[in-house]
N, C-alpha and C positions, 0 to 999 in steps of 0.2 A: 503493500500499500505506498502510494505516493504521500507527501506533504498536503495535509487538506486544508491547508489555507490557499484560498483562491487570490490571486492576483486582482487589483481593483479593477473592476470593471470600467469602461469607456463610459462618461457621464456627459449629460448635453449641459452647457454652459445656459443655455434657456430654460431648461427644466428646471436646474440647480437656481438661479436668480428668481423666479418667478413662484415656485411652488414651495419654499420653506422647507423646514426641516420634517414636517410631519408625513411626508411623502418621499419615497425614496425609490430609486431607480438605478437601471444599470444595463448598458448593452455589453453581456460579456463575450469575451474573446473565447478561442479554442485551446487558451491556458490553464492549467491548474487542475486538469480532472487527472482520471486513472487510465484513460481509455488508449490502445495502441494500435501503432501500424498506421494505416489510413485515417483512422479517426483518432490520432493523437490530438489534444488530451481531454478537453472537456466537451466530448460528442453529449448532447442532451436528447440525439433523437431516438425515438422509440420506435421509429419507421426505419431506421438503419439496420445493417444486419452486423453491428456491435454485437458484444457478449451484453444480455439483458443487465448483469448486475453492475456492468462496469456503466451503461447509462444511467441506472438506476443511483449508483453512488454519486456520480455527475450532479443529477439532479438533486440528490440530498445537500451537496455542497452550495450548489446556488440557493435552495432554501435556507440553509444555514447563514447565508450572507445577510438574508433578510430579517434572521431570528427567528425561523419558525421551521415546521417538519414540511415533508413534500404532500401531505395531504392536504396542505394549504396552497401549493403550487399548482394553479389551474392553468392548463394550456389545451390545445385542441389537434384534434383531428384534420389537420388544414388541408383543403382542395381548390384553393386558386378559386374563391368565390367571393360574391358581395356580403356573405351573411356574418352577422354578428350578434351574439348572445350576450345576455345579461346573465351576471354569476350573483350569488348573494350567501348569506350564511348557511343555507342548505346546501351548498355546494358539496357533491360527495366523490370528489376526484375522477369524474367521468372528463371524456375528451370528445365533446360533440364536434360533427362535422361542420366546420365554419372557418372564419379566418380573421375574426376578432373578438375581442371580449372586452367587457365593459362591466365595474362595479363601484357602488358606493359602500361597500362593505370592509370595515378596516380588520388587517390580519391577510386577507388575500392575497396573493402575489398573481399579478396576470402577467404571462409569459408567451411570447409568440417564438417560433424557432425560424431560421432563416439560414440559407447558403448562397446568398446574391439578391434574391428580392427584398424588399425593402422593410426594415422592423420598424412600425411607427409606434411611439408611447406619447400619449394624451393625459394631461391634468386640468382641472380647475380646482385647484386649491381651495377656494373660498367655499365651494358644494360640497368640498370632498368626493368628488367622483374623476374615476382614472379610467383609461384605457387601454388596450395595446391591439394592434392590428399588423397583419401579415399581408404587405400589398406588393406582390408582384405583378409583372404589366396587367394580368390579366384582371385582378382586384382592383390596382387602379383604375382599370379602364372603365371598370362595370358596376364602383360606387362602394366599396369595401370601408373609404375612409370617411366619405360623405354619410353611413350609414353608422361608423362608428360614434361620429358626432352627434347623430340624430339619438341614438340610444343614450349616450351621456345627457343629453338635453332633458331626456324623458326620466332621467332619475334627477333631475334638478339642476344641470350645469347650466351655466349661462355661454352661449356661442361665443361672444368677445372675451370671454374671460380664459377660455380653452386655449393651452398652449400645448403645442405639438412637436417633436423632433423624429427627423429621418435618421435612423442609426446607418451603421454600416452596411453599403449594398453594392451592387456592381454600378460601375460607370458609364458612361459614354464611351470612353476610349477602350473599353474593353468587351463592347455588348453592340456584335455586328448582328444583323437581322437581314432577312431576305425580302423579296418585294410584295409578297403575299402579306408579310407581317405589316409593314407599312402601309397597304394599301387598306387595312383592316382599320388604321388608325384612322386615316384622311376620310373614310368613309362615316366613322363617327362625328368627326370634327376636321373640315380642311385645315384650321387652324393648329392642329396638331403637327403641322409640317414642322414647326419649329424644334420640336424635338429630336428631329433626324438631320443627321447630316450624311453627305455622300462618304462610302468607303472606297477602299482601293480596289473592291472587286466590283466588277460592273454588274448590276441589278440589286446591289447590296446597299447598307445603309447602316450608321452608328446610331444607335438610341438611347436617348438620355432619359433613362427611366428616372433618376433623383429628381431632374425638372419636371418631369409630370407630374409626379408625387407631390412636390410641394407645390406647385400650381394649383391641383386639386384640392389641398388643404387649405392653401389661401384663399380659392374662390369659395370654399365654406364657410370662410367667417372667422376663421380660428390663426392665431398668430401661430407661425410656422418655422423650422430652423432645420438646415440639413447640414449633418456633421460633415459630409465631403471625406467618407472613407470609403475606398474600393475594396470592396473582399477579395476580388478577382487578384489584385495586384500586389496584396497582402497576405504570401501563404504562412508568413509564421504566426498570423494572430488570427486569420481568418478562414473557414471551408468556404469553399466555392464549386457551386454543381458544374459551372459551364467551365472551370480550371479542369475539372474531372471528367468532365467530358471531352475535353479537348486532349486528353493524356490517355484517354479510352481505359481509364480505371473503373474497376467494378462498383464500386459505390463511395459516398462521401458522409462526413459528419454534418451535423448541423449547430450552430450556436444559438443560445437563446437571449432574448431582451426581454428585462421583466421591469415591473413597476407594483408597487403594493402603498397602500395608506398604512400608516403606524396607528396603533390603539391609542386612544386619548389618555 
């Protein structure tokens, strides 16, 4: 067993400034866990082929950083959807099929997993309402961010008080897409052309997922920040689905981004 002290996760300057000490958050890297090989080392992906005991230990370490047990760490079976669920004191450890979580319950930790897609953490400190969303291209395009904000408002948050931060995700310089992908976005809104630049390969383009994500957040009426950290480029700290695909590796790990309201 390795040292169970996790390195400090990446944190959002915006969230840190705006939400106060009662709300704690972190964008965890792949460092500080017990997984080995392709999954080195803080792999929290229950859907990966990593040893289950390693994943459970890694999740326990994340929970402990928040001062709680794994039964209070709420995560999802993520399906690249716009679907959002509200969790409360009755949370039973289930992983519903959805891509965002919202709560007003102190002591629960909301976590989303990623390996290039955008993890977004939300908070309205005054209302005591938080959210976490997994925003890949499909979720961002179909409304997962707006649905998260709407769910927070339903619990008493005010749109103008909500702050949101996009954590480590794949950058435009490493996200090449084909013509069909581009056309899908332009059919939705021709203005989305701004998020694509020509690639060196004919018929391809480089896609700015973080740019789309932050634009959707600000259009939803919340204050947004992008940490501008590329998961593909920073192999030492982050898992990357696309990097794994380019190398024809058999599997990959997932990092977690999480947020919690402390007990009063």
